C-alpha positions in Angstrom: -31.6 -25.5 41.6 -35.2 -27.1 41.7 -35.7 -29.8 43.8 -36.6 -33.3 42.9 -39.8 -35.1 42.8 -38.4 -38.3 45.0 -37.4 -35.7 47.5 -40.8 -34.1 47.8 -42.4 -37.5 48.0 -39.9 -38.6 50.6 -41.0 -35.7 52.9 -44.7 -35.8 52.7 -44.2 -39.7 53.3 -42.3 -38.9 56.6 -45.2 -36.6 57.6 -48.0 -38.7 56.4 -49.2 -39.0 59.9 -50.2 -35.1 60.0 -53.0 -35.2 57.8 -53.2 -35.5 54.0 -49.9 -34.3 52.2 -50.3 -33.0 48.8 -48.0 -30.9 47.1 -47.9 -28.4 44.3 -45.6 -26.8 41.6 -44.8 -23.2 42.4 -42.0 -21.4 40.7 -40.1 -24.4 39.8 -40.1 -25.6 43.4 -43.0 -27.3 45.2 -45.6 -25.8 47.8 -46.8 -28.5 50.7 -50.1 -28.6 52.2 -51.7 -30.5 55.2 -55.1 -31.2 54.8 -55.9 -28.0 52.0 -53.6 -26.0 54.3 -50.4 -24.6 53.1 -47.7 -24.6 55.6 -44.3 -25.2 53.8 -42.4 -25.7 50.6 -39.6 -27.8 49.3 -36.9 -25.3 47.7 -33.4 -27.1 46.6 -34.4 -30.1 48.3 -34.6 -28.4 51.6 -38.2 -28.8 53.6 -39.1 -25.4 55.0 -41.8 -24.9 57.1 -43.8 -21.7 58.4 -43.0 -20.3 61.6 -45.9 -20.0 64.2 -45.8 -19.5 67.9 -46.5 -23.4 68.4 -43.7 -24.6 65.9 -41.2 -22.2 67.8 -42.4 -23.8 70.9 -41.9 -27.4 69.8 -38.6 -26.8 68.3 -36.8 -23.8 69.9 -33.4 -24.5 68.3 -34.5 -25.6 64.8 -32.3 -23.8 62.4 -33.8 -21.6 60.1 -33.6 -20.7 56.3 -34.9 -18.4 53.6 -36.6 -20.9 50.4 -36.0 -18.5 47.9 -34.3 -14.7 47.5 -37.0 -12.4 48.7 -38.6 -15.0 50.7 -39.5 -14.9 54.5 -37.4 -16.9 56.9 -38.8 -20.6 57.7 -38.1 -23.5 60.0 -35.5 -25.9 58.5 -36.4 -29.3 60.6 -34.9 -32.9 60.6 -37.0 -34.7 57.9 -35.4 -37.9 59.1 -37.3 -37.4 62.6 -40.8 -38.6 61.7 -42.3 -38.2 64.8 -41.0 -34.6 65.8 -42.0 -33.5 61.9 -45.4 -34.9 62.1 -45.6 -32.9 65.7 -44.3 -29.8 64.0 -46.8 -30.0 61.1 -49.8 -30.7 63.2 -49.0 -27.8 65.4 -48.0 -25.5 62.7 -51.5 -26.2 60.3 -53.3 -25.7 63.7 -51.9 -22.4 64.4 -52.8 -21.2 60.8 -56.1 -19.0 59.4 -58.4 -21.3 57.7 -58.4 -20.8 54.2 -60.9 -18.4 52.9 -63.5 -19.7 50.4 -63.1 -18.2 47.1 -64.9 -15.7 45.6 -67.3 -16.7 42.6 -66.8 -14.5 39.8 -69.6 -12.8 38.5 
């Protein structure tokens, strides 16, 4: 089941104070970015966030899920709690490595 754009827009609005939230269609679902850094996805109208030590420390009892068959486990935070969601996105993105610049083709 593909996710609805309205759900993606809702989740982005909920975490807007974490930074500039953008999304990109990926394999029928949506990849989520904060200030250009990939941190999670929306699959089957569920928000999933990458697991980092900082995210686990913030939400140790957060449920987990797998975004798609063969995917890795991710956090399933409560999208209704704007404050905690914003903190989670900030902490997760701070713990993720910076994007590597793309190599220019010769």
